[in-house]
VMD Tcl script that draws the C-alpha trace (Angstrom):
set ca {
  {-1.46 -15.53 -6.91}
  {-4.78 -14.58 -7.93}
  {-6.34 -15.27 -4.73}
  {-3.85 -12.74 -2.92}
  {-4.58 -10.25 -5.57}
  {-8.30 -10.67 -5.03}
  {-8.01 -10.28 -1.26}
  {-5.88 -6.88 -1.77}
  {-8.46 -5.84 -4.43}
  {-11.35 -6.53 -1.92}
  {-9.32 -4.50 0.88}
  {-8.48 -1.64 -1.25}
  {-12.19 -1.24 -2.51}
  {-13.49 -1.69 0.94}
  {-11.16 1.02 2.49}
  {-11.85 3.38 -0.75}
  {-15.44 2.99 0.05}
  {-15.27 3.65 3.65}
  {-13.16 6.75 3.04}
  {-15.60 7.90 0.45}
  {-18.78 7.39 1.98}
  {-17.97 7.75 5.72}
  {-15.00 10.08 5.98}
  {-13.07 9.89 9.47}
  {-13.83 13.01 11.45}
  {-12.15 14.40 14.43}
  {-13.97 14.08 17.75}
  {-13.24 15.82 20.94}
  {-13.50 13.95 24.21}
  {-13.91 16.13 27.35}
  {-12.48 15.05 30.73}
  {-13.23 16.93 33.93}
  {-10.06 16.69 36.04}
  {-9.64 17.25 39.98}
  {-7.15 20.22 39.25}
  {-8.34 23.53 40.06}
  {-6.78 27.04 38.61}
  {-5.92 29.96 41.00}
  {-9.23 31.49 39.88}
  {-11.12 28.37 41.28}
  {-11.70 26.90 37.81}
  {-11.79 23.19 37.12}
  {-9.31 22.07 34.29}
  {-11.05 20.29 31.47}
  {-8.62 18.16 29.29}
  {-9.62 17.65 25.62}
  {-8.41 14.62 23.62}
  {-9.06 14.17 20.08}
  {-9.55 10.90 18.23}
  {-10.74 10.01 14.59}
  {-14.06 7.83 14.09}
  {-16.62 7.38 11.46}
  {-20.32 8.11 11.87}
  {-21.39 4.54 11.48}
  {-19.94 1.50 13.21}
  {-20.92 -0.94 10.39}
  {-17.53 -0.34 8.80}
  {-15.91 -1.64 11.78}
  {-18.33 -4.80 12.06}
  {-17.29 -5.43 8.39}
  {-13.63 -5.24 9.10}
  {-13.93 -7.65 12.05}
  {-16.21 -9.89 9.90}
  {-13.52 -9.94 7.11}
  {-10.84 -10.89 9.66}
  {-13.08 -13.78 10.80}
  {-13.46 -14.97 7.17}
  {-9.83 -14.70 6.49}
  {-9.29 -16.81 9.82}
  {-11.61 -19.56 8.46}
  {-9.82 -19.83 5.31}
  {-6.50 -19.92 7.06}
  {-8.01 -22.70 9.25}
  {-8.94 -24.77 6.22}
  {-5.60 -24.06 4.63}
  {-3.70 -25.21 8.02}
  {-6.07 -28.42 7.95}
  {-5.06 -29.17 4.39}
  {-1.59 -28.76 5.10}
  {-1.08 -31.17 7.86}
  {-0.31 -34.10 5.56}
  {2.54 -32.58 3.46}
  {6.34 -33.42 4.09}
  {7.46 -32.21 7.60}
  {10.19 -29.92 6.53}
  {7.35 -27.87 4.48}
  {4.50 -28.37 7.20}
  {3.84 -25.18 8.95}
  {0.16 -26.44 10.08}
  {1.07 -26.02 13.77}
  {2.53 -22.69 13.34}
  {-0.64 -21.72 11.16}
  {-2.70 -23.09 13.97}
  {-1.09 -21.21 16.67}
  {-1.36 -17.87 14.65}
  {-4.93 -18.50 13.87}
  {-5.56 -19.02 17.51}
  {-3.73 -15.81 18.26}
  {-5.64 -13.67 15.62}
  {-8.98 -15.23 16.72}
  {-8.45 -14.09 20.46}
  {-7.27 -10.53 19.27}
  {-10.39 -10.35 16.65}
  {-12.68 -11.35 19.50}
  {-11.16 -8.61 21.70}
  {-11.48 -6.10 18.77}
  {-15.03 -7.12 18.34}
  {-15.52 -6.30 22.04}
  {-14.16 -2.89 21.65}
  {-16.43 -2.19 18.63}
  {-19.49 -3.30 20.95}
  {-18.40 -0.95 23.68}
  {-18.09 2.13 21.33}
  {-21.52 3.49 22.49}
  {-20.80 3.29 26.18}
  {-17.17 4.15 26.55}
  {-15.00 7.14 25.78}
  {-14.06 7.18 22.23}
  {-10.21 8.28 22.91}
  {-9.98 5.08 25.23}
  {-11.60 2.94 22.57}
  {-9.11 4.36 19.99}
  {-6.31 3.53 22.29}
  {-7.50 0.03 23.04}
  {-7.92 -0.56 19.46}
  {-4.43 0.49 18.55}
  {-2.99 -1.52 21.50}
  {-4.65 -4.75 20.31}
  {-3.63 -4.37 16.65}
  {0.03 -3.67 17.77}
  {0.31 -6.50 20.27}
  {-1.48 -8.83 17.46}
  {1.26 -7.80 14.97}
  {3.94 -8.00 17.27}
  {2.78 -11.46 18.48}
  {2.45 -12.71 14.99}
  {6.14 -11.56 14.18}
  {7.26 -13.58 17.45}
  {5.22 -16.75 16.62}
  {6.36 -16.99 13.10}
  {9.83 -15.55 12.72}
  {11.47 -16.13 16.16}
  {11.48 -19.91 15.75}
  {12.83 -19.73 12.24}
  {15.62 -17.50 13.33}
  {16.26 -19.70 16.29}
  {16.36 -22.91 13.91}
  {18.93 -21.12 11.73}
  {21.20 -20.05 14.57}
  {21.24 -23.71 16.02}
  {21.94 -25.03 12.56}
  {18.82 -26.94 12.12}
  {19.19 -28.88 8.96}
  {15.59 -28.91 7.96}
  {15.60 -24.95 7.60}
  {19.01 -24.35 6.38}
  {19.16 -27.00 3.69}
  {16.06 -25.83 1.87}
  {16.63 -24.78 -1.62}
  {14.82 -21.70 -2.75}
  {14.78 -22.44 -6.54}
  {11.90 -24.76 -7.86}
  {13.04 -27.64 -10.13}
  {10.73 -29.56 -12.24}
}
mol new
graphics top color blue
foreach p $ca { graphics top sphere $p radius 0.5 }
foreach p [lrange $ca 0 end-1] q [lrange $ca 1 end] { graphics top cylinder $p $q radius 0.2 }
display resetview
């Protein structure tokens, strides 16, 4: 439990430092439309998004994500030899692969931050994080629910108490 507490503490400190030193600010994004008013004026739409002054925070976040993926890979590798009813190394491997793909896509979004509209980048990042989360839930929990409904004895007969 100390490892989990350490990871949570690091995340809290990182987010506090990010907020304290580089507060998110509201940035406008102006888009010229093809619409013209009655007075022959072109309509400009404004979209607001939040961003920091420095991209280093995003790189640290993605780097931290990759470090956690490396730790999860080591854990999945070490788990492959335990009893089959407790072995989740295949599920962890699929989750690691999925998270790695989304982390690479998030890194690409960070690299594009200087050349693409900020509101589009915020939208892309939000979609990537949402799909990653939904995919994780599907990959991890749906097979467990299916096993429970099908009466899989490996899943339903597990005792939740720990006996010496």
